[in-house]
C-alpha positions as CSV (number, residue, x, y, z in Angstrom):
1,X,-13.9,8.0,-19.0
2,X,-13.5,9.7,-15.6
3,X,-10.4,10.2,-13.6
4,X,-9.5,7.3,-11.3
5,X,-9.6,8.0,-7.6
6,X,-7.1,5.6,-6.0
7,X,-7.5,7.0,-2.5
8,X,-4.7,8.3,-0.2
9,X,-5.1,11.6,-2.0
10,X,-4.1,10.2,-5.4
11,X,-6.3,10.8,-8.5
12,X,-5.0,9.4,-11.8
13,X,-6.2,11.6,-14.7
14,X,-8.1,9.7,-17.5
15,X,-5.4,11.0,-20.0
16,X,-2.8,8.8,-18.2
17,X,-4.8,5.6,-18.7
18,X,-4.6,3.9,-22.1
19,X,-7.7,1.8,-22.7
20,X,-7.9,-0.8,-25.5
21,X,-10.7,-3.1,-26.5
22,X,-10.4,-6.4,-28.4
23,X,-12.3,-9.6,-29.0
24,X,-12.5,-11.9,-26.0
25,X,-11.8,-15.6,-26.2
26,X,-13.9,-18.3,-24.8
27,X,-17.6,-19.0,-25.0
28,X,-20.1,-16.3,-25.8
29,X,-22.3,-17.5,-28.6
30,X,-22.8,-15.2,-31.6
31,X,-21.4,-12.2,-29.7
32,X,-17.9,-13.7,-29.4
33,X,-16.8,-13.0,-33.0
34,X,-18.5,-9.6,-33.3
35,X,-18.0,-7.7,-30.1
36,X,-14.9,-6.2,-28.6
37,X,-15.6,-7.0,-25.0
38,X,-12.1,-7.6,-23.7
39,X,-10.6,-4.6,-22.0
40,X,-7.0,-3.8,-21.4
41,X,-5.9,-0.7,-19.4
42,X,-2.3,0.4,-19.3
43,X,-1.0,2.8,-16.7
44,X,2.6,4.1,-17.0
45,X,3.7,4.1,-13.3
46,X,7.3,5.2,-14.1
47,X,6.3,8.5,-15.7
48,X,3.0,9.4,-14.1
49,X,2.4,13.0,-13.1
50,X,-0.3,12.0,-10.7
51,X,2.3,10.4,-8.3
52,X,4.9,12.1,-6.3
53,X,8.5,10.8,-6.5
54,X,8.1,8.8,-3.3
55,X,4.8,7.3,-4.3
56,X,6.2,6.4,-7.7
57,X,9.2,4.7,-6.0
58,X,6.9,2.8,-3.6
59,X,4.6,1.7,-6.4
60,X,7.5,0.6,-8.7
61,X,8.9,-1.5,-5.8
62,X,5.5,-3.0,-4.8
63,X,4.4,-3.8,-8.3
64,X,7.7,-4.9,-9.7
65,X,6.4,-8.3,-10.7
66,X,3.4,-6.8,-12.5
67,X,5.3,-4.1,-14.5
68,X,6.7,-4.5,-17.9
69,X,10.3,-3.4,-18.9
70,X,9.1,0.3,-19.4
71,X,7.4,0.5,-16.0
72,X,3.8,0.2,-17.2
73,X,1.1,-1.7,-15.3
74,X,-1.3,-3.6,-17.5
75,X,-4.7,-4.8,-16.3
76,X,-6.9,-7.0,-18.5
77,X,-10.5,-8.1,-18.0
78,X,-12.5,-10.4,-20.2
79,X,-14.6,-12.3,-17.6
80,X,-17.8,-10.4,-18.2
81,X,-20.0,-10.4,-21.3
82,X,-20.2,-6.7,-21.9
83,X,-17.5,-4.1,-22.5
84,X,-18.8,-1.8,-19.8
85,X,-18.7,-4.4,-17.1
86,X,-15.2,-5.5,-18.1
87,X,-14.0,-1.8,-18.1
88,X,-15.5,-1.4,-14.6
89,X,-13.8,-4.6,-13.4
90,X,-10.4,-3.6,-14.9
91,X,-10.6,-0.1,-13.3
92,X,-11.5,-1.7,-9.9
93,X,-8.5,-4.0,-10.2
94,X,-6.2,-1.1,-11.2
95,X,-7.5,1.0,-8.3
96,X,-7.0,-1.9,-5.8
97,X,-3.5,-2.6,-7.1
98,X,-2.4,1.0,-6.9
99,X,-4.0,1.6,-3.5
100,X,-2.2,-1.4,-2.1
101,X,1.1,-0.4,-3.7
102,X,0.9,3.1,-2.3
103,X,0.2,2.0,1.2
104,X,3.0,3.2,3.5
105,X,5.2,0.6,5.1
106,X,4.3,-0.5,8.6
107,X,6.2,1.1,11.5
108,X,9.2,-0.8,12.7
109,X,8.6,-2.9,15.7
110,X,10.2,-1.6,18.9
111,X,11.9,-4.3,20.8
112,X,10.8,-4.6,24.4
113,X,11.9,-6.7,27.4
114,X,9.6,-8.7,29.6
115,X,8.7,-7.1,32.9
116,X,10.1,-8.5,36.2
117,X,6.6,-9.8,37.1
118,X,6.4,-11.6,33.8
119,X,9.8,-13.2,34.4
120,X,8.7,-14.3,37.9
121,X,5.4,-15.7,36.6
122,X,7.3,-17.7,33.9
123,X,9.7,-19.1,36.4
124,X,6.9,-20.0,38.9
125,X,5.0,-21.8,36.2
126,X,8.1,-23.7,35.2
127,X,8.7,-24.8,38.9
128,X,5.0,-25.9,39.2
129,X,5.2,-27.9,35.9
130,X,8.5,-29.5,37.1
131,X,7.0,-30.4,40.4
132,X,4.0,-31.9,38.7
133,X,6.2,-34.1,36.5
134,X,8.3,-35.1,39.4
135,X,5.2,-36.3,41.3
136,X,4.3,-38.6,38.3
137,X,7.5,-40.5,38.6
138,X,7.4,-44.1,40.1
139,X,7.9,-44.2,43.8
140,X,11.5,-45.1,44.6
141,X,12.9,-44.0,41.2
142,X,15.6,-41.6,42.0
143,X,17.6,-39.3,39.6
């Protein structure tokens, strides 16, 4: 198996990915009891040498609901009928999850104030709206 290019300059070596095959449940005819088509890939995020300290911290935080107690990310695929396609699918899922987890946080929003023109425009529109509503009132109905 090749190294996994996650993007953002991160390449996970194949040695850090543990791949296991087992029998897949569900329909599959005669193949179901003979072929190990289910693929499980485990990546130890907490002790990976491919990630910097900051990347590891960010990934652990972003993936906290998907990690086990030891800090490992487990991806399983059994949707396809062949082992090869299930492995490709599991690797794509792992790549997508890690890429999403390593995305830097968005910049903090800088608070701004409305311009004087914007304030005037808002007040003018309020006056126009109020006048319009006043004109709808019944004649002779005073406040």
